[in-house]
C-alpha positions as protocol buffer text, in pm:
chain_id: "A"
residue {
  index: 1
  type: MET
  ca { x: 7937 y: 5569 z: 13454 }
}
residue {
  index: 2
  type: THR
  ca { x: 7910 y: 5740 z: 13115 }
}
residue {
  index: 3
  type: LYS
  ca { x: 8162 y: 5698 z: 12838 }
}
residue {
  index: 4
  type: LYS
  ca { x: 8279 y: 6056 z: 12887 }
}
residue {
  index: 5
  type: GLU
  ca { x: 8332 y: 5993 z: 13259 }
}
residue {
  index: 6
  type: LYS
  ca { x: 8536 y: 5683 z: 13175 }
}
residue {
  index: 7
  type: TYR
  ca { x: 8735 y: 5881 z: 12916 }
}
residue {
  index: 8
  type: CYS
  ca { x: 8805 y: 6162 z: 13165 }
}
residue {
  index: 9
  type: GLY
  ca { x: 8896 y: 5910 z: 13432 }
}
residue {
  index: 10
  type: ILE
  ca { x: 9166 y: 5761 z: 13213 }
}
residue {
  index: 11
  type: PHE
  ca { x: 9318 y: 6103 z: 13148 }
}
residue {
  index: 12
  type: LYS
  ca { x: 9302 y: 6191 z: 13517 }
}
residue {
  index: 13
  type: GLU
  ca { x: 9478 y: 5868 z: 13612 }
}
residue {
  index: 14
  type: ILE
  ca { x: 9745 y: 5873 z: 13340 }
}
residue {
  index: 15
  type: PHE
  ca { x: 9835 y: 6240 z: 13378 }
}
residue {
  index: 16
  type: ASN
  ca { x: 9751 y: 6281 z: 13748 }
}
residue {
  index: 17
  type: VAL
  ca { x: 9532 y: 6588 z: 13691 }
}
residue {
  index: 18
  type: ASP
  ca { x: 9196 y: 6715 z: 13810 }
}
residue {
  index: 19
  type: GLU
  ca { x: 8903 y: 6703 z: 13571 }
}
residue {
  index: 20
  type: GLU
  ca { x: 8901 y: 7084 z: 13547 }
}
residue {
  index: 21
  type: ALA
  ca { x: 9229 y: 7061 z: 13352 }
}
residue {
  index: 22
  type: LEU
  ca { x: 9070 y: 6853 z: 13077 }
}
residue {
  index: 23
  type: ASP
  ca { x: 8970 y: 7097 z: 12805 }
}
residue {
  index: 24
  type: GLU
  ca { x: 9072 y: 7208 z: 12455 }
}
residue {
  index: 25
  type: ASN
  ca { x: 9409 y: 7322 z: 12592 }
}
residue {
  index: 26
  type: PHE
  ca { x: 9499 y: 6980 z: 12730 }
}
residue {
  index: 27
  type: ASN
  ca { x: 9737 y: 6855 z: 12463 }
}
residue {
  index: 28
  type: PHE
  ca { x: 10085 y: 6714 z: 12430 }
}
residue {
  index: 29
  type: LYS
  ca { x: 10240 y: 7056 z: 12366 }
}
residue {
  index: 30
  type: ASP
  ca { x: 10109 y: 7207 z: 12689 }
}
residue {
  index: 31
  type: VAL
  ca { x: 10124 y: 6911 z: 12928 }
}
residue {
  index: 32
  type: GLY
  ca { x: 10470 y: 6865 z: 13073 }
}
residue {
  index: 33
  type: ASN
  ca { x: 10439 y: 6496 z: 13151 }
}
residue {
  index: 34
  type: TRP
  ca { x: 10288 y: 6396 z: 12816 }
}
residue {
  index: 35
  type: ASP
  ca { x: 10580 y: 6199 z: 12679 }
}
residue {
  index: 36
  type: SER
  ca { x: 10606 y: 5882 z: 12471 }
}
residue {
  index: 37
  type: LEU
  ca { x: 10550 y: 5655 z: 12770 }
}
residue {
  index: 38
  type: THR
  ca { x: 10239 y: 5834 z: 12894 }
}
residue {
  index: 39
  type: HIS
  ca { x: 10113 y: 5854 z: 12535 }
}
residue {
  index: 40
  type: LEU
  ca { x: 10136 y: 5477 z: 12494 }
}
residue {
  index: 41
  type: SER
  ca { x: 9982 y: 5422 z: 12838 }
}
residue {
  index: 42
  type: LEU
  ca { x: 9693 y: 5647 z: 12737 }
}
residue {
  index: 43
  type: ILE
  ca { x: 9640 y: 5469 z: 12405 }
}
residue {
  index: 44
  type: THR
  ca { x: 9650 y: 5126 z: 12570 }
}
residue {
  index: 45
  type: ALA
  ca { x: 9406 y: 5226 z: 12845 }
}
residue {
  index: 46
  type: LEU
  ca { x: 9163 y: 5376 z: 12593 }
}
residue {
  index: 47
  type: GLU
  ca { x: 9181 y: 5071 z: 12366 }
}
residue {
  index: 48
  type: ASP
  ca { x: 9111 y: 4844 z: 12663 }
}
residue {
  index: 49
  type: GLU
  ca { x: 8826 y: 5056 z: 12801 }
}
residue {
  index: 50
  type: PHE
  ca { x: 8645 y: 5114 z: 12472 }
}
residue {
  index: 51
  type: GLY
  ca { x: 8725 y: 4787 z: 12294 }
}
residue {
  index: 52
  type: VAL
  ca { x: 8894 y: 4948 z: 11996 }
}
residue {
  index: 53
  type: MET
  ca { x: 9226 y: 4902 z: 11818 }
}
residue {
  index: 54
  type: PHE
  ca { x: 9364 y: 5234 z: 11697 }
}
residue {
  index: 55
  type: GLU
  ca { x: 9520 y: 5262 z: 11354 }
}
residue {
  index: 56
  type: THR
  ca { x: 9881 y: 5383 z: 11352 }
}
residue {
  index: 57
  type: ASP
  ca { x: 9787 y: 5726 z: 11216 }
}
residue {
  index: 58
  type: ASP
  ca { x: 9535 y: 5773 z: 11495 }
}
residue {
  index: 59
  type: ILE
  ca { x: 9799 y: 5688 z: 11756 }
}
residue {
  index: 60
  type: LEU
  ca { x: 10043 y: 5934 z: 11602 }
}
residue {
  index: 61
  type: TYR
  ca { x: 9788 y: 6217 z: 11580 }
}
residue {
  index: 62
  type: PHE
  ca { x: 9616 y: 6155 z: 11914 }
}
residue {
  index: 63
  type: GLY
  ca { x: 9764 y: 6469 z: 12061 }
}
residue {
  index: 64
  type: GLY
  ca { x: 9496 y: 6618 z: 12279 }
}
residue {
  index: 65
  type: PHE
  ca { x: 9194 y: 6561 z: 12499 }
}
residue {
  index: 66
  type: LEU
  ca { x: 8932 y: 6685 z: 12249 }
}
residue {
  index: 67
  type: ASN
  ca { x: 9107 y: 6535 z: 11948 }
}
residue {
  index: 68
  type: GLY
  ca { x: 9097 y: 6198 z: 12122 }
}
residue {
  index: 69
  type: MET
  ca { x: 8720 y: 6218 z: 12155 }
}
residue {
  index: 70
  type: LYS
  ca { x: 8692 y: 6287 z: 11782 }
}
residue {
  index: 71
  type: ILE
  ca { x: 8917 y: 5992 z: 11700 }
}
residue {
  index: 72
  type: LEU
  ca { x: 8721 y: 5759 z: 11927 }
}
residue {
  index: 73
  type: GLY
  ca { x: 8402 y: 5884 z: 11763 }
}
residue {
  index: 74
  type: ARG
  ca { x: 8528 y: 5746 z: 11433 }
}
residue {
  index: 75
  type: TYR
  ca { x: 8548 y: 5407 z: 11606 }
}
residue {
  index: 76
  type: GLY
  ca { x: 8184 y: 5427 z: 11711 }
}
residue {
  index: 77
  type: VAL
  ca { x: 8229 y: 5563 z: 12064 }
}
residue {
  index: 78
  type: ASP
  ca { x: 7939 y: 5799 z: 12128 }
}
residue {
  index: 79
  type: PHE
  ca { x: 8013 y: 6043 z: 12411 }
}
residue {
  index: 80
  type: SER
  ca { x: 7660 y: 6185 z: 12410 }
}
residue {
  index: 81
  type: GLU
  ca { x: 7523 y: 5873 z: 12580 }
}
């Protein structure tokens, strides 16, 4: 399984959505069940899966599917593999 597949899988599980929903419009403003609890569940699952520890600013600004990939990229997660 690729890193992108793992990343998508976490979003699908946390937010109970199909993969087709995961695009540039998938963000906290437009997803009804993206609240503080799901946000923390998402962050924890991503940290566990990718072996990273997000800085506080990254947790606060991790507000969307594509933005999350950019943030993880700064931690060395390469989604092109």
